[in-house]
N, C-alpha and C positions, 0 to 999 in steps of 0.2 A: 327212283322208285323207293318206296319206304322199306324199312327192314321188316323181317318176319317177326310177328308177335306170337309168343306162345300162349295158347288158349288155356286159361287157368280154371274155368268153370264150364259146365255143360249147358250153356245157354248161349243164345246169339249175342255176341258182345258189341254189335253195332246195329244201327238202324237197318231195317229190311231193304231200303233203297240205296244202301251204300254199295258201291261196286268194289268187290274184293277178289283177291286171289287166295285160294285155300290149298292146303296140302296135309298129308299125313306126317307121321313122325320122321320118316326117312327123307322127306322133301323131294322125292323123285318124280312123283306125278302131281301136277298142279291143275287146278281148274279155276276159271274166271267166271264171274257172274255176279248178280245181285245177291246180297246176303240172304234175303228172304226166299230165294229159290233153292237154298241148300238145306239139307237136314242136319241141324246142329246138335241133335241128341246123341247120346252115347250108344255105340254099337259094340257089343262084347267081342265079336269076331274081328274087329279092327278094320274091316273093309271100308266102312264109311266114316271112320273117325276123322275129325278135323282137329289136328293138333296145332297147326300154325296157320295164321292168316296175315294178310297185309291189305291195308286200305289202298285202293287205286283211285277212287273218287268218292268223296264224301257226299252224303245226301244233304244238299243245301237248299232244296226246293220245298221245304215244309210249308204248309199253309196254316195261317193263324187259326187256332182252335180245332182244326180237324186232325184226328188221329189216323195214321196209316200204318198198319202192321204188315200188310201184304206187300210184296214187291209190286212194282208197276206191272210186270208181266202177269203175275197172279191176279192182280186187281182187274186188269182188262179181261182176262179169261173168265173170272167170276161174273163180271158185268155182262159180258157177251153171252154166257150161258143163261144168265137170268133173263136177258132181253129176248134171246131166241126162243126161250120156252114160254114167254109171256102169252102168246096167243093159244097156248095149250090149256089155259085156265077156262073152265066152263063158265060161260056167261059174260066173258070180258067185253063182248060187244055192247053190253048194256051198262057198263060202268059209267059213273058220273066223272066229269073232268077232275074233280078233287081226288077221287080214288085213283085215277090214272096217274096224276101228278105225284101223289103220295107213294104209289107203288114204284115209280121211277126213282124218286128220291131215296126210298128204302133200298132199292137195288144198288144205287150208287154207294150208299152207306155200308152195306154188307160187303161190297166188293173191296172196300178199303180196310175194314177191320171187323173182326168177330165181335168186338165190343158193341157194335151198332145193331146186332141181331136182337130180336125180341122187342116188345112194345117199349120197354124202358130204354133199350139201346137206340131205338128209332127216335124217341123223344130227345135223347142226348145228341144224336146226329143232327136233328133239325136245329137244336140250339147252337151246336158247333158250326153248322152251315150258315146260320143266321149271323153269327159273329164274323165269319169269313166274308159273307156278302156285304155286311155293313161296312167292314173295313175296306173292302174293295170298292164299294160305292163311294165312300168318302174320298178315296184316292182318285177315282174316275171323275168325280164331281170337281175336285180341285184341278185336275188336268184340263177338264173341259172349260172351267172358268179362266184358267191361264191362257188357253188357246183362243177363246173369245176375246179376251183382253188384247192379245197380240194382234188380232185382226181388226181392232179398233171398235169392237162391239161392246155392248153392255154385258159384263161378266155375270150379272145377276139374272139375266133372262133365262 
């Protein structure tokens, strides 16, 4: 297990999806969880101060181009809330397919990061998502061509 690291600044020192153990100054009570699920701000009464932390598992699952500030738990909660309230929108039954798809993509974006809220944020998320999908498609295409070649087929079909 890694050594305790003294927290020097009142901000989250690691990625939100990093699994950490935290404790106060006396190191008697510890908690484990994803960094993004803890309040890293300063609390004057000392009750929720995080003075020391240690990384138990790094966030190595980043996705090219896509920012994620919320922990996975918070991201799923936000997306679930967004989707379960969707049918509460007046007139959703008449939405065009494009509106529906855009709404779902927007919900995914805002579940990952506050940066993707607003029209400008949504445009940024679509660009980031396109970068991810393009990279993923290139990898998938290369894997498919390799598979076809191994089966003796034409890799360019």
